[in-house]
N, C-alpha and C positions, 0 to 999 in steps of 0.2 A: 507426410502431411502436409497439403499444400499452403504456401503464404495466405497469411488471411482468413484462414479456417477458424480458427477460435474467435475471431471478429464475429462472423457471420453466425456463428452458435452462438454466442452473446445476444449479437442483434436479435437472433429470434426467441432467444429466453428474455427479455428486457421486459415487455409487458406483464409476467409473471414473476419474475424475478424477487421482487419484495414480497411477494405474499409466499414465498416455496416455505415450508418446513425446516428447510436448512438453515432459514436466518434466525431463529431462536435456538434452534438446538446446536449449530454449528458455528456460524457466524457470528451471532452474537456472544459468546463465551470466548471466543478469540479478541473480536473488537475492545470486551470490556478489560480482559488480562493485557493486552496491548496498553490500551489508555491509564491503567492503574501504574505500570512500568513506566511510562513518560510522566505521569502526575509524581510518581516517587523521584525522579531526576530533576524537574523543571519547576520552578513557581510559575504558579498561572499567570502573573503578570508580565511574566518575560514570553510568554508565547503572543507575539502579534500577531505570525501569518502561518498557516499550518495548509501543506498540500498532499492530498491524499491521490496517489499514483495507479491507477488500475484500479479505480474510484466505483464504478458501477453503479447501481444509483443512489449513491451517496449516503449510503446507511451509516456506515462509520464516521462521517463527518457529522452527522445528525446528532450522533451521541457526542463527539468530541466540543460541539456547539452548546450543549448541557453545562460538560464543566469548564470552558474555557470560553465565555458568551461575548468577553472582549476580542477575540481571534479575528481576521479575517480568512475566511476558508475558501479553500482551491481545491477542485475535483479533476482530474485529467483521465480519460480512458478512451480507450481507440473504437470503440464500440458506437457508433451515432447513437442509437436508438438506445441505449444506455443511461448515454448523455442526459436524451430530451426527457427521458422518465424520472433522472438526478434534479434537472431542473424544475419539473412539474410539482417533485416532491421537498425539493429545499431552495424556495426561489429566493431564500436569503445568501446561497453560496455561490460561486462563480465556478462555470464548470466550462470545462473546454475538450474538444476532440482531441486526442495525442498520444503518443506511445512515449512509454519511458526512454527509449533511445534517444529521444527527441523532445524535450520537455519545452513546453512555451511559456518561458519566464526565463527572465534574466537573472546574471550572475548573483549569486548570493541575495535572494529575493525573499527567504523563509528560515523559520526559526525549527521549524519541524516538519519532517515528511514521513509519512506514515503508507506503507503498500500491505493491503491485508489479503494471502491468499490469491496472489496474482503472480508472483515472481516467475512460477515454472509456465507461466504463458508466455512470457517476454521473449522476444526472438532474439535478444542478444542482450544478455543477463550483465557482463561485463561494461557494453557500452549505456546500458540504463543505469547502472552504479555509478559511472562517470557523469554522466549528466545529474545525478543525486548529489553528489559530492562538490558539482558546479555550483548547483544552486541553492545548496544550503548556505548559511551564515555560518562565519567560525562560531564555534561552540554549538552549532544547532545540531539537531537530532536526528536519527533515522531509526524509526521502529519499523522491522521487516518482519513479518509472520508469514511462513507458507509450509507447506508439507516437504515432510523428510521421507516419508514411506516409497522406497525404490520402487516397489511395484508399480506406481504411477507412470513412472518411466515405459512400461509399456503400451502407453495410450499415446504417447510422443512428447511427453509433457517433460521440462527441464529440471524436475526434482534433485535438489543439491544436498550432500552431505552436511552436518553442523561443521566438518572442517575444512569443507569445501566452501560453505556460505562465507564464513571466516576468513578464509584467503580471498576470496572475491572483495569482502569488503576492505581490507586493509588493503587490498592493490590500488583503492582508487585514494586514499590516504584518509580512511577513517578508523577511527580506533570502536573496536568492541568493548562494549562495557559490560556487558553482562547477556547470556542467553537461558531461555526459560522453555520447558518443555511442557506441551498441554497433551492430554490425552496420552500418555506416554512418550511412544516416540513418532506419533503420528503427524503433530504440528511445532515446528520449531518457531519461537519467537527473539528476534535478535535486536537489541537497542545499540545504537554504533553513535558515535560522536565525531564531529568534524573539529 
């Protein structure tokens, strides 16, 4: 698959992405489960900054803002049109065009990084996780949700098993705290701490 293919595809999808039926039946439950896991681990007042890597139109950040209204929210996505839609839909969130492999934030900039169903699209997953480790503050959390169905690899996605996700996360100095499955073996949510 040519480099940038996913970005072009998501740029084309940006205008209708938030109205897709997948938002309610697929992304919504994943987002809710992710935020529930974080809420059990972190006291609300300890979350000052939250970054969503692969934020799309910012839907997960809008849900996070209802739970943690005091937090500063940032979204990063390589698709410029997704960022334009996100800015229109969430004017109180700071969005930046960027990739997981080169996050536009200084070292130790955030308490929480979330990434929902975008990990399999990252060009260099180990580099993206290194960047996340760099940007997290000590004690900060990563909540990563992604596909685990190997069938998706037929479409050139980089779907990883639970074991491989755990190995990659450990390799950048983060400690996996728990995994949670959603829809049997289809989606894996991983909570890790720096």
